[in-house]
C-alpha positions, 0 to 999 in steps of 0.5 A: 479503517474509520474512513472506510467504515464511513464511506461504506455506510454511505455507499451501501444505500440502495442503488449507490453501492459501487466503487473501489476501495484501495488500501495502501499496504506494503510488501513488508506486510508479507515478510518482515525485513531484519531491521530493529525497531520496526515491529509496530510498522510491520504489524500495522501493514499486516493488519491492513492486509487482513482488513483488506482481505476480510473486507473483500470477502464481506463485499462479495456480491456487491459492486464494490471492489477492495484492492491492496497496493503493495509498494516495494522498496522506495529509495529515500529517507525511510530506508536511510533511517532503517540503516541508521544513516550508514551509506554503505548499508543503505547501498547494500540494501538497495543493491539489486533493485531496479528503479521503477518510475510510475506512469500516470494517465490523465483523464484525457488519456495522456501519460505522465511520467513521475521522476 
């Protein structure tokens, strides 16, 4: 929020107000999975959603877009911690999700696949 405030203070000068603010939230901002000890994490993600939506409303009529990126489940250490390292619980949690490999484009229009 502090970074957004600082950037907006500079960006809102006459003739320079354009761009995109991209806030990284999470699908857990919209629903809280049943894992103990994550209340602060989920509350923070919900706060980011509210901030993004409010900021978007405040900037209507400007050339500044405000977007939210909500990554879903990412296979890794974070989700292993959620289940206390229990490999069976981890596999059960990840079951049904399809691996998505992000594709990035370079300034020259070439595509790169992250693995």
